N, C-alpha and C positions, 0 to 999 in steps of 0.2 A: 393472702393466705388462707387456704379452706382447709380446715382440720376435720379429717374424716370420723375421726372418734377420739374421745378422751378416756384413757384407760386410768383406773384408780383402784386401790385396794388397801385394806387396813390390815390383810394378814402379812406378817413379817416382823422385822425388828430393826430399828436403827443402832447399830453399834458404835457408840462414841468413843474411838481411840484417838488418842493424841499422835501427833505427828504427820499431819496431812502435807503434801508438799507445798510450799509457798509458790507463788507465780513469779518465779525467778528462773531464767533459762539460761543455761550454760550451753554454747554452741560448740559444734564440730568436735564432740569427743571420740577419740579415736583409741585404738588399742594395738599392741604389737600382732595379737592373733584374734581370729573370730571363728565361730564354731556353728555347724548345723547339727541338729538333733533330730534323728527320724522319729522319735516318740513324740515331737510335737505335732507329727500328722497322724493323728488317731486312725487305727485302721490300715495303715499304709505298710506294706512290707517292701524296704528300700532295696535296690538293685544298683550297685555302685558303677560309675562311668569313669572313675579315677582311681589313681592309687598313690601311696605315699611317694612323694617327690614331684608329682605331676603339676606343672605350670598352669594357672588357671586366670583368665580375666573376669573382671566383674560381669556376672550375667552369664557365665559359662555354666552348663549343666553339671553338677557333680554327682547327683543320682536320681532315678527315676523310681516310679511305682511299678512294682511286679504286677500289680493287678491291672495297671493301664499305662504302659511305656510311654505314652504321649504326655504324661503329666511328670514334668521335671522340676526338681529343685535346684536352683542354680546359685552360684557364689555370691555373696554380697560384697566381696571385694576382689581385686587381683592379688594374686601372691601364689604361694606354693602350698600344696597339701602337706602339712606338716606330720599329721599323726592321723590315724584312724583308729579309734579307741573300740574294742570289742568286750562284750561281756559275756556271760554263760551261753554256751552253745554258739560261740562266735557270732552273737548278736551284734550288729553295728550300734552302738550308743553314742557316738559322736565323731565327727569329721572335722578336725582342726586345721584352718588355714591360716599361713603365716603371711600377713600382708607385706606387699612390697610398695615402693615409691612410685612406681609407674603409672597406677591408676589406669590402667588399660580397661576398656569396656566393650562389650559386644554390642553392636547397635543393630536396629532392625528398621525397616522401611515402614513409616507410619503416616506418611504424607497424605495418603488418601484412605485412612482408617474409617471416615464416615461414609465412604462409598461401599465399603465391604458388606457383604450379607452376613447373617449370623453365623454359618459355618466357616467362612473365611476369617471373621473376627475371633472365633473360638481358636482356630488354628493359629493365628497370631499370638493369642494369649497363652496357649500351650507351648509354643515354640520358645517364647521369651521368658518363661518362667514364672508369668503372673498369675497363672491359673490356681496355684496352691493359696493364693487370698480368698478363694471361695470355699466354703464349707456347704455341706447340705444337712438337712433333716429329712427323715429321722437319722438318728446316730452320731451326727457331729463329725462326719467324715469328709473327706474332700469331694468335691462336687463332682458328679459325673457328667462330663461333656457331651454325651450322646442324649441326655434328657433334657426336656424343657421344664423349668420350675413352675410351680403354681405361682410364686412370688419371691420376691428378693427383700430381704430385710435389713436394716442397719439402725442401730440405736446410738445416739448421741449422748446418752445418760448412762452412767454406772454408778448403781446404788451400793455397790459392795464397799466394805471399810478401806479407808485410805484411798478411795478410787481416784484415778486422774481425772482432770477437768477437761472435757473435749472442746469445750469452748475456747480454752486457752490453747488447746493442743493445735486446733485447726484455724486460729484466728488470722494467720497470714497464708492460708492455703485455699482460700474460698473459690479461687478461679480453678484450680486443679480438682477440688472436691466436685464442683460442677461438671468439669469434664470426665471425671469417673463416673458420676452419676448417669451422663449421657452414654458411656460406654456399657454400663449395666442394662440400661433399658433396651438396648439392641439384643440382649440375651433372653429377654422375658417379655411375655405378652401384655404386661400391664406395667405401669410406672413403679419404680422403687418405693418401697415404705420406708419412711424416715421418722424415726422416734425422737421426741424432745421432750426436755423437763417442762412440765405444766407451768412452772413459775417462771421460767426464763426461756422464751422461745425467739427473742429477737434477733439474735445471731444467726438463726439458720432459715428465717422465713423469707430470705432473698432469693433461695435457691429454685429453679424452675424444674419441671417434669418430675416431681416427686409426689407421694401421697403422705401428708402430714398426720401424724398421730401424737398425742400427749400422754405422758406418763406421771403418776403421781402416786406416792405411798412409800413406805419403807422397803429396806431389802428383803426380798429380791424382786421389787418391782421393776427393776431394770434388767431382769432376766429376759432374753429373747423368746425363751420357750413360753413364757406366760403372755408375750405380746402376740405371738403366732397363734396361740389358742384364742385369744380374744378377737382377732382379725380375720384369719384365715386358718382355721383348725385343720390339723393333717389328718386324711382318711387314708384308707388303705391304697397304697400305690402312689399318693402324693408325694412330690418332692418340694421343698421350700430351700432356698440358698440364703446364707447369710454372709456378711462380710463386715470387718472392723472399719470404724471410721477412717482412720489413718491409712488404711490400704486402699480405699476409695482415692485418697489424695495420690497413692503411689500409681494407681492405675491412670489417673489423669496426667500424673507427670510423664509416665511412659508414653501415652499416645501423643503428648507435646513434644518429648525430646527423642524418643526412639530408643532409649535404654531402660534396662531394669532399675526400679527405683527401691532400695532398701531402707528407706529412711525410717527412723523410729524417734519419736518424742517420749522419752520414759519419765515417770514420776518417781524418784527415789524417796521413799516416805517410810515412817514408822517411828515408834518412840525408843528405837535403838540409835536415832541419829539426833544430834544437837541441832542441826538446822538443815531441813529437807529442801529438795528443789527439783526442778526439770532439767533434763538434759537432752540435747539434739544429737543423735548418734546414728548408728546402722544396726540393723538385724544381727545377732550373734555377737556384739561386742562382749569384751571381758567386763563383768561386774565390778571388777577391782578398780578400772580405770574411771568409774563414776565415784565409787567410795574413796579414793584418794581425794578427792575434790571437796568432801565434807568431813565433818568430826563425828565420831560415833561416842555414844555414852558410856559404853563398856566394852570389855574384850571378848566376851562370850555371847555372840550374837547369832541368830537364826536369819539366813537370807533366803528369801521366797520369790521364786519367779511367778509374778501374780499377786493376788490379794491373799489375807491371812486364811480365808475360809476354804479357798479351792486352788490356791496356787502349788507350785511344786518346789519342794525343798532344794536348795542349791548351796553354793557355799562362797565365801569372797573370791574364790580363784574360778567360780563357774561363769556361764555365759548367759546373756540375755536369750530369752525364749523367742522363737519366730514370730509369736503373735502378741507379745507382752508390750504392754505401755506402763507397766508398773513393776518396781521391785519394792517390796516389803521387807523391812529390816526391823526385828523385834529381839529383846533378850531372850536368852534360853532359859526355860524354867527349871533351873537345878536347886531351887529352895522349896521348902515345904511347910505348910501352915499346921501349927499344933491347934486342934479344936476349931477348925475353919468353918465347920457347920453351924457355929453359934452367929445368930443374927448380926450382933454389933461386933463380932470379934475382929473383923477386918472389910471395912466398907470400899476399900480400893479395888475389890475384885467385881468385873464387869458381869452382871448377870440379867438375863431377862426375866427370872423367876419372879412371881408374885411373892415370894417367902423372903426375898431379898430386900435389903434396904439401902442396896448400892445406887439405885435410882434416885435417892434423895440427896446423894452426895456427888461430888466430882463432876459438875455440871460441864466444867470445861475440857472434860475428856479423861480417860482412863490410861493409865501405864499398863500395859498387858506384858505377859511372857507366854511361853509355849506350855506351860504347866496345864495339864488336863484336868486338875483338881478332882480326881477319882478315877475308877478303874471300870473297865467294860463290865457292864451288868446285863441281867436278863432283860429280853426285849418284851416289854408288857404294854398294853393298852392305855394310855393315858390321855390321849388326844392333843399332846403337846406338839406333834409333828404337824398336825393339820393347822395349829395357830400360826406357824410361821411358814406355810407353803400356799401361795395364792393360786395355783393352778386348780383346775376342777379335777382332781384325781385324788386318789386314796395311797398317799405316800407309804404308810406303813405295810399296807396289804401288797403293794407293789414291790417293795423290799423283800418281803417274806416270799414273794413269788420268785423273785431273782434268786434268793438263797436256795430255794429247792429246785431251780431250773425248770419251772413248769412254764413252758413257752406260751401255751394258750391263755393262761392266766395274765402273764406278762403282757400279751397284745391286748387283751380285754381290759386291763388295768392301765393302759396308757404308755408302755414303752416307746412308742413311737414319737412320742411328743415331748421327751425330756432326754437331758445330756447330764452328765454325772455334775456339773457346775451348779445345777438346779437344786442340789441337795445339800450344798456348802452350808447353809445356815442351820439345817437338819443335824448334820454332823455336831455343830456347835451347841444347839439347843437341846438336844434330846438327852435325857438323863442316863439312858443305856450306854452312851459312849461308843456306840457302834461307828464303824468307818462306812457311812451310807453311800458316800460317792465312789468307794471301791466296789460295793457291792452292785451299784448301778452300772458301773464301767464294765464288770465281768458279765452281767447280764445282757449289755448291748454287745459285747464280744460274742457271747452265746447266740445272739440273734443274727448277727452278720455271718457266722459259721454255719447255722443251721438253716437259717430263713434266707439271708441275704438282703 
């Protein structure tokens, strides 16, 4: 195994939170209904192909992208369209599918996929519903099938709090993972970049036709924006594609079996659970179907699709997001601390500040909740953002450029190189309590609408 580069950073923070998922797997968790949420596909305007009462097989298209009708989102299960939830201005918020017992699937001819040229393979992935697994930078939108990317990146390390262990998730899927890599290599002019933990590379060194690189450092060292900047920086007009590790397995399973694979191994984690674990299930499953398999610590809990820094708030009756391998469960912050600013008042509060004594205590992890422990304040120059931001950019200046919608400054300050998730730790660490991810997301939407 030849490692092309070792990436290391000291900028960031490791948030030691209790409740990481134990290496216990509950298999084949199902639910009465499944859901697709168009908001999971950033920048995509959905156009429905079904209506309430329509019967669909697993792999049948449910909606497509209005920007590119070739890109279809397909049903993870066979069943009936139970409900199409709409929000303000009739925005499609959720398509709920009531699963049936027939388990009918739409099949595709894949026996000669290795002999297909690039355009033919892309057509197969588009038609089968596998294309949405691929995202592109800049912006983090669905990949454009008409463009050849500069590179394709996949990282098998996630440094976010309570992150799933991809070594555990992929341990029985190495054959399909290699097949998925072979599929991706036909879409790009160089082998896929595969990122690994610098301290644990044994599980992935057996794969062929990849460019290995290692990652070391605190969160957000596992952020793909950081890896891309270190290995193949994005210049004007460049495109870089990214894909989640388990979706490579789903691609490999598709070219082996000829049916769309919606498999998800989900880490259910957080200090809101008495015992956390992994669940083998499908995209869009009901969260409650996993919650009922474990015990919770209290009744007032926050359910988050993703990690606690950049995930989306859901509910126990919500559904697993399209790309998620993690559901975080933490207590709601409905209590307040009197004189909480005193250094020794309460050392159970997780902090990365040098004025906090919390780092001297609770070495085994912190019990956290959703309390902000403060309110929004003036955005002033303190240098604290730069301490937890490993990219070679100026995060505060970029945030201010997004706030005033100065497109030229946004371009000069690196808007093409980041996605909102990269500012998750800044949301947590900066004393102004601003919603940095929301500001960046609105800035990227402005770039898409005005620049394209």
